[in-house]
Each structure stands twice: as structure tokens, then as C-alpha cells.
C-alpha positions as protocol buffer text, in pm:
chain_id: "A"
residue {
  index: 1
  type: MET
  ca { x: 1683 y: 4259 z: -4817 }
}
residue {
  index: 2
  type: ALA
  ca { x: 1377 y: 4199 z: -4595 }
}
residue {
  index: 3
  type: ALA
  ca { x: 1196 y: 4031 z: -4882 }
}
residue {
  index: 4
  type: ALA
  ca { x: 1485 y: 3786 z: -4926 }
}
residue {
  index: 5
  type: GLY
  ca { x: 1467 y: 3696 z: -4552 }
}
residue {
  index: 6
  type: ASP
  ca { x: 1093 y: 3628 z: -4575 }
}
residue {
  index: 7
  type: GLU
  ca { x: 1142 y: 3412 z: -4883 }
}
residue {
  index: 8
  type: ALA
  ca { x: 1418 y: 3213 z: -4707 }
}
residue {
  index: 9
  type: THR
  ca { x: 1194 y: 3153 z: -4408 }
}
residue {
  index: 10
  type: ALA
  ca { x: 910 y: 3041 z: -4636 }
}
residue {
  index: 11
  type: MET
  ca { x: 1145 y: 2804 z: -4818 }
}
residue {
  index: 12
  type: ASP
  ca { x: 1268 y: 2657 z: -4486 }
}
residue {
  index: 13
  type: SER
  ca { x: 911 y: 2593 z: -4369 }
}
residue {
  index: 14
  type: ILE
  ca { x: 822 y: 2430 z: -4702 }
}
residue {
  index: 15
  type: SER
  ca { x: 1127 y: 2206 z: -4687 }
}
residue {
  index: 16
  type: ARG
  ca { x: 1045 y: 2105 z: -4327 }
}
residue {
  index: 17
  type: ALA
  ca { x: 674 y: 2036 z: -4395 }
}
residue {
  index: 18
  type: PRO
  ca { x: 733 y: 1738 z: -4632 }
}
residue {
  index: 19
  type: ALA
  ca { x: 964 y: 1583 z: -4370 }
}
residue {
  index: 20
  type: ALA
  ca { x: 689 y: 1615 z: -4111 }
}
residue {
  index: 21
  type: HIS
  ca { x: 432 y: 1464 z: -4351 }
}
residue {
  index: 22
  type: SER
  ca { x: 663 y: 1176 z: -4441 }
}
residue {
  index: 23
  type: ALA
  ca { x: 725 y: 1103 z: -4071 }
}
residue {
  index: 24
  type: VAL
  ca { x: 350 y: 1094 z: -4005 }
}
residue {
  index: 25
  type: LEU
  ca { x: 267 y: 886 z: -4311 }
}
residue {
  index: 26
  type: ASN
  ca { x: 557 y: 641 z: -4262 }
}
residue {
  index: 27
  type: PRO
  ca { x: 487 y: 443 z: -3944 }
}
residue {
  index: 28
  type: THR
  ca { x: 806 y: 237 z: -3982 }
}
residue {
  index: 29
  type: ALA
  ca { x: 1023 y: 539 z: -3924 }
}
residue {
  index: 30
  type: SER
  ca { x: 1198 y: 565 z: -3590 }
}
residue {
  index: 31
  type: THR
  ca { x: 1026 y: 733 z: -3301 }
}
residue {
  index: 32
  type: SER
  ca { x: 1292 y: 998 z: -3278 }
}
residue {
  index: 33
  type: SER
  ca { x: 1219 y: 1117 z: -3632 }
}
residue {
  index: 34
  type: GLN
  ca { x: 845 y: 1123 z: -3554 }
}
residue {
  index: 35
  type: ALA
  ca { x: 910 y: 1325 z: -3242 }
}
residue {
  index: 36
  type: GLU
  ca { x: 1129 y: 1569 z: -3431 }
}
residue {
  index: 37
  type: GLY
  ca { x: 878 y: 1614 z: -3715 }
}
residue {
  index: 38
  type: PRO
  ca { x: 589 y: 1753 z: -3511 }
}
residue {
  index: 39
  type: GLU
  ca { x: 826 y: 1962 z: -3298 }
}
residue {
  index: 40
  type: ASP
  ca { x: 975 y: 2121 z: -3608 }
}
residue {
  index: 41
  type: ALA
  ca { x: 631 y: 2178 z: -3754 }
}
residue {
  index: 42
  type: THR
  ca { x: 501 y: 2336 z: -3436 }
}
residue {
  index: 43
  type: SER
  ca { x: 814 y: 2531 z: -3360 }
}
residue {
  index: 44
  type: SER
  ca { x: 870 y: 2665 z: -3711 }
}
residue {
  index: 45
  type: PRO
  ca { x: 578 y: 2909 z: -3699 }
}
residue {
  index: 46
  type: ALA
  ca { x: 709 y: 3040 z: -3370 }
}
residue {
  index: 47
  type: GLN
  ca { x: 1058 y: 3096 z: -3517 }
}
residue {
  index: 48
  type: ALA
  ca { x: 933 y: 3261 z: -3834 }
}
residue {
  index: 49
  type: PRO
  ca { x: 922 y: 3639 z: -3825 }
}
residue {
  index: 50
  type: LYS
  ca { x: 594 y: 3822 z: -3866 }
}
residue {
  index: 51
  type: LYS
  ca { x: 450 y: 3813 z: -4213 }
}
residue {
  index: 52
  type: PRO
  ca { x: 437 y: 4140 z: -4392 }
}
residue {
  index: 53
  type: HIS
  ca { x: 94 y: 4259 z: -4489 }
}
residue {
  index: 54
  type: ASN
  ca { x: 42 y: 4183 z: -4858 }
}
residue {
  index: 55
  type: SER
  ca { x: -179 y: 4398 z: -5067 }
}
residue {
  index: 56
  type: ASP
  ca { x: -284 y: 4088 z: -5265 }
}
residue {
  index: 57
  type: GLY
  ca { x: -509 y: 3961 z: -4982 }
}
residue {
  index: 58
  type: GLY
  ca { x: -590 y: 3632 z: -5162 }
}
residue {
  index: 59
  type: VAL
  ca { x: -243 y: 3474 z: -5154 }
}
residue {
  index: 60
  type: GLU
  ca { x: -177 y: 3215 z: -4885 }
}
residue {
  index: 61
  type: THR
  ca { x: 165 y: 3112 z: -4768 }
}
residue {
  index: 62
  type: ALA
  ca { x: 271 y: 2749 z: -4738 }
}
residue {
  index: 63
  type: GLU
  ca { x: 273 y: 2771 z: -4359 }
}
residue {
  index: 64
  type: GLU
  ca { x: -98 y: 2835 z: -4333 }
}
residue {
  index: 65
  type: ALA
  ca { x: -193 y: 2548 z: -4565 }
}
residue {
  index: 66
  type: VAL
  ca { x: 20 y: 2286 z: -4384 }
}
residue {
  index: 67
  type: GLU
  ca { x: -169 y: 2054 z: -4140 }
}
residue {
  index: 68
  type: PRO
  ca { x: 94 y: 1803 z: -4031 }
}
residue {
  index: 69
  type: ALA
  ca { x: -86 y: 1643 z: -3733 }
}
residue {
  index: 70
  type: GLU
  ca { x: -426 y: 1579 z: -3899 }
}
residue {
  index: 71
  type: PRO
  ca { x: -381 y: 1205 z: -3973 }
}
residue {
  index: 72
  type: ASP
  ca { x: -282 y: 1146 z: -3609 }
}
residue {
  index: 73
  type: ILE
  ca { x: -577 y: 1345 z: -3483 }
}
residue {
  index: 74
  type: ASN
  ca { x: -823 y: 1152 z: -3701 }
}
residue {
  index: 75
  type: GLU
  ca { x: -675 y: 821 z: -3591 }
}
residue {
  index: 76
  type: LEU
  ca { x: -675 y: 924 z: -3226 }
}
residue {
  index: 77
  type: CYS
  ca { x: -1029 y: 1056 z: -3249 }
}
residue {
  index: 78
  type: SER
  ca { x: -1160 y: 736 z: -3407 }
}
residue {
  index: 79
  type: ASP
  ca { x: -974 y: 532 z: -3143 }
}
residue {
  index: 80
  type: MET
  ca { x: -1119 y: 752 z: -2868 }
}
residue {
  index: 81
  type: PHE
  ca { x: -1473 y: 718 z: -3008 }
}
residue {
  index: 82
  type: GLU
  ca { x: -1437 y: 339 z: -3030 }
}
residue {
  index: 83
  type: LYS
  ca { x: -1315 y: 320 z: -2672 }
}
residue {
  index: 84
  type: MET
  ca { x: -1585 y: 557 z: -2550 }
}
residue {
  index: 85
  type: GLY
  ca { x: -1841 y: 342 z: -2731 }
}
residue {
  index: 86
  type: VAL
  ca { x: -1710 y: 31 z: -2559 }
}
residue {
  index: 87
  type: PHE
  ca { x: -1709 y: 210 z: -2223 }
}
residue {
  index: 88
  type: LEU
  ca { x: -2061 y: 346 z: -2264 }
}
residue {
  index: 89
  type: GLN
  ca { x: -2184 y: 6 z: -2386 }
}
residue {
  index: 90
  type: GLY
  ca { x: -2033 y: -152 z: -2073 }
}
residue {
  index: 91
  type: GLU
  ca { x: -2193 y: 110 z: -1849 }
}
residue {
  index: 92
  type: LEU
  ca { x: -2533 y: 61 z: -2012 }
}
residue {
  index: 93
  type: THR
  ca { x: -2501 y: -316 z: -1990 }
}
residue {
  index: 94
  type: ALA
  ca { x: -2412 y: -295 z: -1622 }
}
residue {
  index: 95
  type: THR
  ca { x: -2706 y: -62 z: -1558 }
}
residue {
  index: 96
  type: CYS
  ca { x: -2943 y: -297 z: -1743 }
}
residue {
  index: 97
  type: GLU
  ca { x: -2813 y: -591 z: -1541 }
}
residue {
  index: 98
  type: ASP
  ca { x: -2864 y: -393 z: -1220 }
}
residue {
  index: 99
  type: TYR
  ca { x: -3223 y: -319 z: -1319 }
}
residue {
  index: 100
  type: ARG
  ca { x: -3285 y: -686 z: -1408 }
}
residue {
  index: 101
  type: LEU
  ca { x: -3147 y: -791 z: -1072 }
}
residue {
  index: 102
  type: LEU
  ca { x: -3362 y: -534 z: -895 }
}
residue {
  index: 103
  type: GLU
  ca { x: -3668 y: -653 z: -1089 }
}
residue {
  index: 104
  type: ASN
  ca { x: -3599 y: -1016 z: -992 }
}
residue {
  index: 105
  type: MET
  ca { x: -3549 y: -915 z: -629 }
}
residue {
  index: 106
  type: ASN
  ca { x: -3880 y: -726 z: -635 }
}
residue {
  index: 107
  type: LYS
  ca { x: -4059 y: -1029 z: -782 }
}
residue {
  index: 108
  type: LEU
  ca { x: -3913 y: -1260 z: -518 }
}
residue {
  index: 109
  type: THR
  ca { x: -3998 y: -1016 z: -243 }
}
residue {
  index: 110
  type: SER
  ca { x: -4358 y: -988 z: -362 }
}
residue {
  index: 111
  type: LEU
  ca { x: -4382 y: -1369 z: -372 }
}
residue {
  index: 112
  type: LYS
  ca { x: -4249 y: -1390 z: -16 }
}
residue {
  index: 113
  type: TYR
  ca { x: -4500 y: -1130 z: 98 }
}
residue {
  index: 114
  type: MET
  ca { x: -4780 y: -1324 z: -71 }
}
residue {
  index: 115
  type: GLU
  ca { x: -4668 y: -1639 z: 113 }
}
residue {
  index: 116
  type: MET
  ca { x: -4651 y: -1448 z: 441 }
}
residue {
  index: 117
  type: LYS
  ca { x: -4999 y: -1307 z: 374 }
}
residue {
  index: 118
  type: ASP
  ca { x: -5135 y: -1659 z: 318 }
}
residue {
  index: 119
  type: ILE
  ca { x: -4967 y: -1783 z: 635 }
}
residue {
  index: 120
  type: SER
  ca { x: -5106 y: -1492 z: 838 }
}
residue {
  index: 121
  type: ILE
  ca { x: -5456 y: -1555 z: 697 }
}
residue {
  index: 122
  type: ASN
  ca { x: -5429 y: -1921 z: 798 }
}
residue {
  index: 123
  type: ILE
  ca { x: -5306 y: -1829 z: 1146 }
}
residue {
  index: 124
  type: SER
  ca { x: -5591 y: -1579 z: 1186 }
}
residue {
  index: 125
  type: ARG
  ca { x: -5845 y: -1838 z: 1074 }
}
residue {
  index: 126
  type: ASN
  ca { x: -5702 y: -2100 z: 1313 }
}
residue {
  index: 127
  type: LEU
  ca { x: -5701 y: -1850 z: 1600 }
}
residue {
  index: 128
  type: GLN
  ca { x: -6063 y: -1763 z: 1533 }
}
residue {
  index: 129
  type: ASP
  ca { x: -6151 y: -2136 z: 1530 }
}
residue {
  index: 130
  type: LEU
  ca { x: -5972 y: -2182 z: 1863 }
}
residue {
  index: 131
  type: ASN
  ca { x: -6156 y: -1886 z: 2013 }
}
residue {
  index: 132
  type: ASN
  ca { x: -6488 y: -2029 z: 1893 }
}
residue {
  index: 133
  type: LYS
  ca { x: -6403 y: -2371 z: 2043 }
}
residue {
  index: 134
  type: TYR
  ca { x: -6299 y: -2208 z: 2371 }
}
residue {
  index: 135
  type: ALA
  ca { x: -6626 y: -2015 z: 2378 }
}
residue {
  index: 136
  type: SER
  ca { x: -6822 y: -2338 z: 2319 }
}
residue {
  index: 137
  type: LEU
  ca { x: -6627 y: -2512 z: 2598 }
}
residue {
  index: 138
  type: GLN
  ca { x: -6666 y: -2226 z: 2843 }
}
residue {
  index: 139
  type: PRO
  ca { x: -6991 y: -2358 z: 3003 }
}
residue {
  index: 140
  type: TYR
  ca { x: -6825 y: -2694 z: 3065 }
}
residue {
  index: 141
  type: LEU
  ca { x: -6520 y: -2523 z: 3212 }
}
residue {
  index: 142
  type: ASP
  ca { x: -6751 y: -2327 z: 3444 }
}
residue {
  index: 143
  type: GLN
  ca { x: -6917 y: -2651 z: 3552 }
}
residue {
  index: 144
  type: ILE
  ca { x: -6576 y: -2805 z: 3620 }
}
residue {
  index: 145
  type: ASN
  ca { x: -6485 y: -2504 z: 3836 }
}
residue {
  index: 146
  type: GLN
  ca { x: -6812 y: -2538 z: 4031 }
}
residue {
  index: 147
  type: ILE
  ca { x: -6754 y: -2911 z: 4082 }
}
residue {
  index: 148
  type: GLU
  ca { x: -6401 y: -2840 z: 4200 }
}
residue {
  index: 149
  type: GLU
  ca { x: -6532 y: -2588 z: 4457 }
}
residue {
  index: 150
  type: GLN
  ca { x: -6794 y: -2838 z: 4574 }
}
residue {
  index: 151
  type: VAL
  ca { x: -6534 y: -3114 z: 4603 }
}
residue {
  index: 152
  type: SER
  ca { x: -6317 y: -2879 z: 4803 }
}
residue {
  index: 153
  type: THR
  ca { x: -6600 y: -2798 z: 5048 }
}
residue {
  index: 154
  type: LEU
  ca { x: -6692 y: -3168 z: 5067 }
}
residue {
  index: 155
  type: GLU
  ca { x: -6331 y: -3250 z: 5144 }
}
residue {
  index: 156
  type: GLN
  ca { x: -6329 y: -2992 z: 5425 }
}
residue {
  index: 157
  type: ALA
  ca { x: -6647 y: -3144 z: 5561 }
}
residue {
  index: 158
  type: ALA
  ca { x: -6492 y: -3493 z: 5545 }
}
residue {
  index: 159
  type: TYR
  ca { x: -6186 y: -3374 z: 5738 }
}
residue {
  index: 160
  type: LYS
  ca { x: -6409 y: -3217 z: 6002 }
}
residue {
  index: 161
  type: LEU
  ca { x: -6615 y: -3533 z: 6021 }
}
residue {
  index: 162
  type: ASP
  ca { x: -6300 y: -3743 z: 6054 }
}
residue {
  index: 163
  type: ALA
  ca { x: -6172 y: -3519 z: 6332 }
}
residue {
  index: 164
  type: TYR
  ca { x: -6506 y: -3535 z: 6512 }
}
residue {
  index: 165
  type: SER
  ca { x: -6522 y: -3915 z: 6478 }
}
residue {
  index: 166
  type: LYS
  ca { x: -6174 y: -3943 z: 6626 }
}
residue {
  index: 167
  type: LYS
  ca { x: -6281 y: -3732 z: 6923 }
}
residue {
  index: 168
  type: LEU
  ca { x: -6586 y: -3952 z: 6971 }
}
residue {
  index: 169
  type: GLU
  ca { x: -6378 y: -4263 z: 6953 }
}
residue {
  index: 170
  type: ALA
  ca { x: -6137 y: -4125 z: 7207 }
}
residue {
  index: 171
  type: ARG
  ca { x: -6430 y: -4042 z: 7443 }
}
residue {
  index: 172
  type: PHE
  ca { x: -6585 y: -4383 z: 7394 }
}
residue {
  index: 173
  type: LYS
  ca { x: -6259 y: -4556 z: 7485 }
}
residue {
  index: 174
  type: LYS
  ca { x: -6225 y: -4331 z: 7786 }
}
residue {
  index: 175
  type: LEU
  ca { x: -6571 y: -4419 z: 7901 }
}
residue {
  index: 176
  type: GLU
  ca { x: -6513 y: -4787 z: 7841 }
}
residue {
  index: 177
  type: LYS
  ca { x: -6209 y: -4790 z: 8062 }
}
residue {
  index: 178
  type: ARG
  ca { x: -6405 y: -4667 z: 8357 }
}
């Protein structure tokens, strides 16, 4: 009687397997029949009792040979690889663009530094020229300072002379009145 139960279970799984394959291969079928097909295919091995150990060893049952979800897996895998390829291509493109931008920024920065170097060289040259001109004018500036000091002492002498002449004038007028 146990052999008849095993055969009935094997027949049920065989009759369910074509329904699962037809649901996978027929995309126009309703979603409820597609949902039932894989559930039945995945749940049928769980409901089946344990297989008796055969002494044949080389005989396979129909349950082991059935691969109902393979077309979906292949389609999903190819879709995943396409999307991963697009994603990775986008990431690589963005990275390349970042490096191009960085390269352009480095070129512009080096140009700016070259301009600043030229400006600083010109400023240094002009400063050195000014220092040389100041050094050549220094004797004249010293003479101007000496003349200024002499004018200052001459001015003091003129004030003293003016004050003395006023005193003399005042004395002369005083003597004239007498």
C-alpha cells in the first residue's frame, strides 16, 4: 500500500509541473495563475513524503528533474546584469568627468600661479629699481637736509637781528626825544 501512495504523490507532482511550466511560458496568463504555479511547485516537495531508498540508484524521479523557475531566473539575471552594466557605466562616466574637471582646475590653477609669479617678479624688479633710484638720490636728499638746517639757523639769526634792530630803534627814538 505504501508503494501506491508514493506513486500517487509522484503522479500529482508530474501533473502539477506542466501547469507550472505553462504558467511560466505563457506570459498572457493571469497573475493569479502565475502566483499559484510557483507556489505549487515549491510547496509540492514539502508536502511529498520522504522517498524510499531505491536499490536501483540510477533512477530519478520527476520531482528532481523539474526546474520550474529557471526561465524567470535567466530573464531576471540578464535584466540585473544589464542594469548593473548601466549603473557601473554611469559611475565610471561620473568618475571620469570628475577627473576631467579636476584636471582642468589644476591647469587653471597652475596658469594663475604662473601669472602671479610673473606679477611678483615684476613687482620685485620695480622695487629694486626704486631702491636704486632712492640710493642715487640720497646724497641730494642729504644736501637738502643740510640746507634746511642752515636756513633754519639763518632764520633764527634774522629774528634775533630783527629783535635787536627794534631795540636799537626804540633807544634811538628815546634819545631823540630828549
